DRENPA-3360 file (N, C-alpha, C; in nm, 2 decimals, always signed):
BEGIN
1 = MKKKYYSV = +20.96/+7.43/+0.86/+20.86/+7.50/+0.77/+20.69/+7.45/+0.79 ~ +20.71/+7.33/+0.80/+20.57/+7.25/+0.82/+20.51/+7.29/+0.94 ~ +20.58/+7.36/+1.05/+20.49/+7.39/+1.18/+20.46/+7.53/+1.14 ~ +20.52/+7.61/+1.08/+20.46/+7.71/+1.05/+20.34/+7.74/+0.94 ~ +20.34/+7.66/+0.85/+20.23/+7.63/+0.76/+20.11/+7.56/+0.86 ~ +20.15/+7.47/+0.92/+20.03/+7.43/+1.03/+19.96/+7.52/+1.10 ~ +20.06/+7.64/+1.15/+20.00/+7.72/+1.24/+19.93/+7.83/+1.20 ~ +19.97/+7.86/+1.04/+19.88/+7.95/+0.96/+19.75/+7.89/+0.95;
9 = LSCHILFS = +19.73/+7.78/+0.92/+19.64/+7.70/+0.88/+19.54/+7.68/+1.01 ~ +19.58/+7.66/+1.12/+19.52/+7.67/+1.24/+19.45/+7.79/+1.28 ~ +19.53/+7.90/+1.25/+19.48/+8.02/+1.28/+19.36/+8.08/+1.16 ~ +19.36/+8.02/+1.05/+19.28/+8.05/+0.97/+19.15/+7.98/+1.02 ~ +19.15/+7.86/+1.04/+19.03/+7.79/+1.09/+18.96/+7.84/+1.20 ~ +19.05/+7.89/+1.33/+19.01/+7.95/+1.45/+18.96/+8.07/+1.40 ~ +19.01/+8.15/+1.33/+18.94/+8.28/+1.29/+18.83/+8.25/+1.23 ~ +18.81/+8.14/+1.11/+18.70/+8.13/+1.04/+18.58/+8.11/+1.14;
17 = LACFIYLI = +18.60/+7.99/+1.24/+18.51/+7.96/+1.33/+18.46/+8.10/+1.42 ~ +18.53/+8.17/+1.46/+18.48/+8.29/+1.55/+18.43/+8.37/+1.45 ~ +18.45/+8.38/+1.33/+18.34/+8.49/+1.23/+18.22/+8.44/+1.22 ~ +18.22/+8.27/+1.22/+18.10/+8.21/+1.16/+18.01/+8.21/+1.30 ~ +18.06/+8.21/+1.42/+17.98/+8.21/+1.56/+17.93/+8.36/+1.57 ~ +18.01/+8.47/+1.52/+17.96/+8.62/+1.53/+17.84/+8.62/+1.44 ~ +17.84/+8.58/+1.30/+17.77/+8.57/+1.22/+17.61/+8.53/+1.27 ~ +17.62/+8.40/+1.33/+17.51/+8.33/+1.36/+17.47/+8.40/+1.49;
25 = LDAKQYLN = +17.54/+8.43/+1.57/+17.48/+8.53/+1.73/+17.40/+8.66/+1.66 ~ +17.48/+8.72/+1.58/+17.46/+8.87/+1.54/+17.30/+8.87/+1.46 ~ +17.33/+8.78/+1.36/+17.20/+8.77/+1.27/+17.07/+8.74/+1.35 ~ +17.09/+8.66/+1.49/+16.97/+8.62/+1.58/+16.93/+8.76/+1.63 ~ +17.01/+8.82/+1.67/+16.94/+8.99/+1.72/+16.87/+9.04/+1.59 ~ +16.87/+9.01/+1.48/+16.80/+9.07/+1.40/+16.67/+8.98/+1.34 ~ +16.66/+8.87/+1.41/+16.56/+8.78/+1.39/+16.60/+8.71/+1.21 ~ +16.73/+8.72/+1.17/+16.76/+8.65/+1.03/+16.64/+8.73/+0.96;
33 = ISGLAYFS = +16.59/+8.85/+0.97/+16.58/+8.90/+0.89/+16.62/+8.93/+0.75 ~ +16.53/+8.95/+0.63/+16.61/+8.97/+0.52/+16.69/+8.88/+0.47 ~ +16.71/+8.80/+0.48/+16.80/+8.66/+0.45/+16.94/+8.68/+0.52 ~ +16.96/+8.74/+0.63/+17.07/+8.74/+0.72/+17.13/+8.62/+0.72 ~ +17.04/+8.52/+0.75/+17.09/+8.35/+0.77/+17.17/+8.31/+0.65 ~ +17.14/+8.38/+0.53/+17.21/+8.32/+0.42/+17.36/+8.32/+0.44 ~ +17.37/+8.44/+0.49/+17.53/+8.51/+0.51/+17.60/+8.39/+0.60 ~ +17.54/+8.32/+0.71/+17.64/+8.24/+0.78/+17.63/+8.11/+0.70;
41 = SSFFILAG = +17.54/+8.05/+0.62/+17.55/+7.93/+0.55/+17.67/+7.97/+0.44 ~ +17.66/+8.09/+0.36/+17.75/+8.11/+0.24/+17.89/+8.12/+0.34 ~ +17.92/+8.18/+0.42/+18.04/+8.19/+0.48/+18.10/+8.06/+0.54 ~ +18.00/+7.97/+0.57/+18.05/+7.82/+0.61/+18.10/+7.76/+0.50 ~ +18.04/+7.78/+0.37/+18.09/+7.72/+0.24/+18.22/+7.78/+0.22 ~ +18.24/+7.92/+0.21/+18.35/+8.01/+0.19/+18.46/+7.95/+0.27 ~ +18.46/+7.95/+0.40/+18.55/+7.89/+0.49/+18.58/+7.72/+0.45 ~ +18.50/+7.66/+0.41/+18.56/+7.53/+0.38/+18.64/+7.52/+0.28;
49 = VMTYRGTA = +18.59/+7.63/+0.14/+18.68/+7.60/+0.03/+18.81/+7.67/+0.05 ~ +18.81/+7.78/+0.15/+18.94/+7.83/+0.19/+19.01/+7.72/+0.26 ~ +18.98/+7.67/+0.35/+19.05/+7.55/+0.45/+19.11/+7.45/+0.33 ~ +19.01/+7.40/+0.25/+19.05/+7.32/+0.15/+19.17/+7.36/+0.06 ~ +19.16/+7.50/+0.01/+19.27/+7.53/-0.05/+19.39/+7.55/+0.02 ~ +19.38/+7.58/+0.15/+19.49/+7.59/+0.25/+19.58/+7.46/+0.27 ~ +19.50/+7.37/+0.26/+19.52/+7.22/+0.29/+19.60/+7.14/+0.17 ~ +19.55/+7.19/+0.04/+19.61/+7.12/-0.05/+19.75/+7.11/-0.08;
57 = PYLVDAFT = +19.84/+7.26/-0.07/+19.99/+7.25/-0.06/+20.03/+7.16/+0.04 ~ +19.96/+7.16/+0.16/+20.02/+7.07/+0.27/+20.01/+6.93/+0.24 ~ +19.88/+6.89/+0.17/+19.88/+6.73/+0.13/+19.98/+6.67/+0.00 ~ +20.02/+6.81/-0.04/+20.10/+6.73/-0.17/+20.26/+6.79/-0.13 ~ +20.31/+6.81/-0.02/+20.44/+6.85/+0.04/+20.48/+6.97/-0.06 ~ +20.40/+7.06/-0.12/+20.45/+7.17/-0.18/+20.44/+7.29/-0.08 ~ +20.43/+7.27/+0.05/+20.44/+7.39/+0.10/+20.55/+7.47/+0.16 ~ +20.57/+7.61/+0.12/+20.65/+7.69/+0.13/+20.63/+7.81/+0.21;
65 = TKAAIRFA = +20.70/+7.90/+0.26/+20.71/+8.01/+0.32/+20.61/+8.10/+0.23 ~ +20.63/+8.13/+0.13/+20.55/+8.20/+0.02/+20.41/+8.16/+0.00 ~ +20.39/+8.02/+0.01/+20.27/+7.95/-0.01/+20.17/+7.98/+0.11 ~ +20.25/+8.01/+0.24/+20.18/+8.00/+0.37/+20.14/+8.17/+0.38 ~ +20.23/+8.23/+0.33/+20.20/+8.39/+0.34/+20.06/+8.45/+0.25 ~ +20.07/+8.36/+0.12/+19.97/+8.40/+0.02/+19.84/+8.34/+0.07 ~ +19.84/+8.23/+0.15/+19.72/+8.17/+0.17/+19.65/+8.25/+0.29 ~ +19.76/+8.31/+0.41/+19.70/+8.38/+0.52/+19.63/+8.49/+0.44;
73 = SISFLTIL = +19.72/+8.56/+0.36/+19.64/+8.69/+0.30/+19.53/+8.68/+0.23 ~ +19.52/+8.56/+0.14/+19.38/+8.58/+0.06/+19.28/+8.53/+0.14 ~ +19.33/+8.47/+0.25/+19.18/+8.39/+0.34/+19.19/+8.51/+0.44 ~ +19.25/+8.60/+0.50/+19.22/+8.72/+0.58/+19.12/+8.80/+0.50 ~ +19.20/+8.86/+0.39/+19.11/+8.93/+0.28/+18.98/+8.90/+0.25 ~ +18.98/+8.78/+0.20/+18.83/+8.73/+0.15/+18.73/+8.71/+0.29 ~ +18.79/+8.68/+0.41/+18.70/+8.70/+0.51/+18.64/+8.84/+0.56 ~ +18.75/+8.92/+0.55/+18.72/+9.08/+0.57/+18.63/+9.13/+0.49;
81 = VFLVSYEL = +18.66/+9.10/+0.34/+18.54/+9.13/+0.26/+18.41/+9.09/+0.28 ~ +18.40/+8.96/+0.31/+18.27/+8.91/+0.35/+18.20/+8.98/+0.49 ~ +18.29/+9.00/+0.59/+18.21/+9.04/+0.68/+18.19/+9.20/+0.67 ~ +18.27/+9.27/+0.59/+18.25/+9.40/+0.56/+18.09/+9.41/+0.48 ~ +18.10/+9.29/+0.40/+17.96/+9.32/+0.35/+17.85/+9.30/+0.42 ~ +17.87/+9.17/+0.52/+17.75/+9.17/+0.59/+17.73/+9.29/+0.68 ~ +17.82/+9.37/+0.74/+17.77/+9.47/+0.81/+17.72/+9.58/+0.74 ~ +17.75/+9.60/+0.62/+17.68/+9.70/+0.52/+17.52/+9.64/+0.49;
89 = YKPAYTYG = +17.51/+9.51/+0.49/+17.37/+9.45/+0.43/+17.29/+9.46/+0.56 ~ +17.33/+9.44/+0.68/+17.24/+9.41/+0.79/+17.17/+9.55/+0.83 ~ +17.04/+9.52/+0.89/+16.95/+9.65/+0.89/+17.02/+9.72/+1.00 ~ +16.98/+9.85/+1.01/+17.02/+9.93/+1.12/+16.95/+9.91/+1.28 ~ +16.87/+9.85/+1.28/+16.78/+9.82/+1.40/+16.76/+9.69/+1.44 ~ +16.78/+9.65/+1.54/+16.77/+9.47/+1.59/+16.63/+9.49/+1.65 ~ +16.57/+9.40/+1.70/+16.43/+9.35/+1.72/+16.45/+9.44/+1.86 ~ +16.53/+9.42/+1.95/+16.54/+9.47/+2.08/+16.53/+9.62/+2.06;
97 = EAQQLVEA = +16.59/+9.68/+1.96/+16.59/+9.82/+1.93/+16.47/+9.88/+1.89 ~ +16.37/+9.77/+1.81/+16.26/+9.83/+1.77/+16.17/+9.83/+1.86 ~ +16.18/+9.72/+1.99/+16.10/+9.74/+2.09/+16.12/+9.84/+2.17 ~ +16.24/+9.89/+2.18/+16.25/+10.00/+2.26/+16.20/+10.15/+2.19 ~ +16.22/+10.14/+2.11/+16.15/+10.26/+1.99/+16.02/+10.28/+2.01 ~ +15.90/+10.16/+2.01/+15.78/+10.16/+2.04/+15.77/+10.19/+2.17 ~ +15.83/+10.13/+2.27/+15.82/+10.17/+2.41/+15.84/+10.31/+2.43 ~ +15.94/+10.39/+2.37/+15.96/+10.53/+2.38/+15.83/+10.62/+2.34;
105 = EYSLAIRE = +15.80/+10.56/+2.21/+15.70/+10.64/+2.13/+15.59/+10.64/+2.16 ~ +15.54/+10.52/+2.28/+15.40/+10.51/+2.28/+15.39/+10.50/+2.44 ~ +15.48/+10.47/+2.49/+15.50/+10.46/+2.66/+15.38/+10.35/+2.67 ~ +15.40/+10.24/+2.63/+15.34/+10.11/+2.65/+15.43/+10.00/+2.70 ~ +15.39/+9.92/+2.76/+15.46/+9.79/+2.80/+15.47/+9.70/+2.69 ~ +15.59/+9.65/+2.67/+15.61/+9.55/+2.55/+15.58/+9.43/+2.60 ~ +15.51/+9.37/+2.52/+15.44/+9.23/+2.54/+15.52/+9.11/+2.43 ~ +15.55/+9.02/+2.52/+15.64/+8.92/+2.42/+15.51/+8.82/+2.33;
113 = SHFRTIPI = +15.57/+8.82/+2.19/+15.47/+8.76/+2.10/+15.55/+8.66/+2.04 ~ +15.47/+8.55/+1.98/+15.52/+8.45/+1.91/+15.55/+8.49/+1.77 ~ +15.51/+8.58/+1.70/+15.50/+8.61/+1.58/+15.58/+8.75/+1.57 ~ +15.69/+8.75/+1.52/+15.76/+8.88/+1.55/+15.83/+8.95/+1.43 ~ +15.80/+8.87/+1.31/+15.84/+8.95/+1.19/+15.71/+8.95/+1.10 ~ +15.71/+9.04/+1.03/+15.60/+9.04/+0.90/+15.65/+9.08/+0.75 ~ +15.63/+8.96/+0.69/+15.69/+8.97/+0.53/+15.58/+9.03/+0.47 ~ +15.62/+9.12/+0.36/+15.56/+9.17/+0.30/+15.55/+9.12/+0.16;
121 = LDTKDEFY = +15.46/+9.04/+0.09/+15.49/+8.94/-0.03/+15.50/+9.04/-0.16 ~ +15.45/+9.17/-0.17/+15.49/+9.24/-0.29/+15.61/+9.29/-0.31 ~ +15.68/+9.32/-0.21/+15.79/+9.39/-0.18/+15.91/+9.28/-0.18 ~ +15.89/+9.18/-0.09/+15.99/+9.10/-0.03/+16.07/+9.15/+0.05 ~ +15.99/+9.25/+0.15/+16.05/+9.31/+0.28/+16.00/+9.25/+0.40 ~ +16.09/+9.25/+0.49/+16.01/+9.19/+0.64/+16.03/+9.33/+0.72 ~ +15.95/+9.32/+0.82/+15.96/+9.41/+0.91/+15.93/+9.36/+1.06 ~ +15.96/+9.41/+1.16/+15.94/+9.36/+1.28/+15.83/+9.39/+1.35;
129 = RVAAGDEG = +15.74/+9.27/+1.39/+15.61/+9.32/+1.46/+15.64/+9.31/+1.62 ~ +15.61/+9.41/+1.67/+15.58/+9.44/+1.80/+15.47/+9.47/+1.86 ~ +15.41/+9.37/+2.01/+15.29/+9.39/+2.05/+15.35/+9.45/+2.18 ~ +15.25/+9.57/+2.21/+15.28/+9.65/+2.36/+15.15/+9.67/+2.41 ~ +15.12/+9.70/+2.52/+15.00/+9.72/+2.59/+14.99/+9.67/+2.70 ~ +14.86/+9.67/+2.78/+14.83/+9.60/+2.91/+14.79/+9.46/+2.86 ~ +14.72/+9.40/+2.96/+14.67/+9.28/+2.96/+14.53/+9.26/+2.85 ~ +14.44/+9.33/+2.90/+14.34/+9.36/+2.81/+14.34/+9.45/+2.69;
137 = QVQEFMVD = +14.42/+9.52/+2.65/+14.44/+9.61/+2.56/+14.57/+9.59/+2.49 ~ +14.60/+9.51/+2.42/+14.72/+9.49/+2.33/+14.70/+9.54/+2.19 ~ +14.81/+9.63/+2.16/+14.83/+9.69/+2.03/+14.93/+9.64/+1.99 ~ +14.93/+9.64/+1.82/+15.04/+9.57/+1.76/+15.10/+9.68/+1.64 ~ +15.25/+9.67/+1.64/+15.31/+9.78/+1.58/+15.39/+9.73/+1.47 ~ +15.40/+9.78/+1.34/+15.51/+9.74/+1.25/+15.63/+9.85/+1.25 ~ +15.73/+9.78/+1.25/+15.87/+9.87/+1.28/+15.94/+9.83/+1.14 ~ +16.00/+9.94/+1.08/+16.08/+9.92/+0.97/+16.20/+9.90/+1.02;
145 = PETGEIKS = +16.28/+9.78/+0.98/+16.42/+9.75/+1.04/+16.53/+9.85/+1.00 ~ +16.52/+9.93/+0.88/+16.62/+9.98/+0.82/+16.59/+10.16/+0.86 ~ +16.45/+10.18/+0.87/+16.45/+10.34/+0.91/+16.41/+10.35/+1.06 ~ +16.34/+10.26/+1.12/+16.29/+10.27/+1.23/+16.14/+10.35/+1.27 ~ +16.09/+10.33/+1.14/+15.95/+10.41/+1.11/+15.83/+10.32/+1.20 ~ +15.76/+10.35/+1.27/+15.67/+10.27/+1.34/+15.55/+10.31/+1.27 ~ +15.46/+10.20/+1.24/+15.32/+10.21/+1.20/+15.23/+10.13/+1.32 ~ +15.12/+10.18/+1.35/+15.02/+10.10/+1.39/+14.93/+9.99/+1.31;
153 = LKTND = +14.93/+9.88/+1.36/+14.86/+9.78/+1.31/+14.72/+9.78/+1.35 ~ +14.61/+9.76/+1.26/+14.50/+9.74/+1.31/+14.46/+9.59/+1.42 ~ +14.39/+9.62/+1.53/+14.37/+9.51/+1.59/+14.22/+9.50/+1.63 ~ +14.18/+9.36/+1.63/+14.02/+9.33/+1.66/+14.01/+9.33/+1.81 ~ +13.91/+9.40/+1.87/+13.89/+9.42/+2.01/+13.78/+9.36/+2.03;
% end
């Protein structure tokens, strides 16, 4: 029974690690906009607590088949609920998709920029900032990550 419980715990750790890596890489595509970085840190804490809870019966020699099944079920469902809530919370458009929207709408070449988000302090929202145009004539746009709405920003020429 010890080997079965050890394998369940190992699967939990590997699954948690895979989900953590997914959260980090996926949030990066959205530039961690609207607090997406908090999901990965919260998940890291959740996975740590779940791993501790999973190792507790093993440490006191109280492991049974029922304990292993209970731990696996609770762990999987908790992680699944967390991932579903992340998928529902993240914006509809990534930064790359926002760039494609501007390129398609205005037929301008996308320019790389250091500043890629615009925080709005009144509403605590964040928008993508996309620069496009030729060498001498660069125009900036603000793209809503939820709706894909594009607004042209004033530029000083």
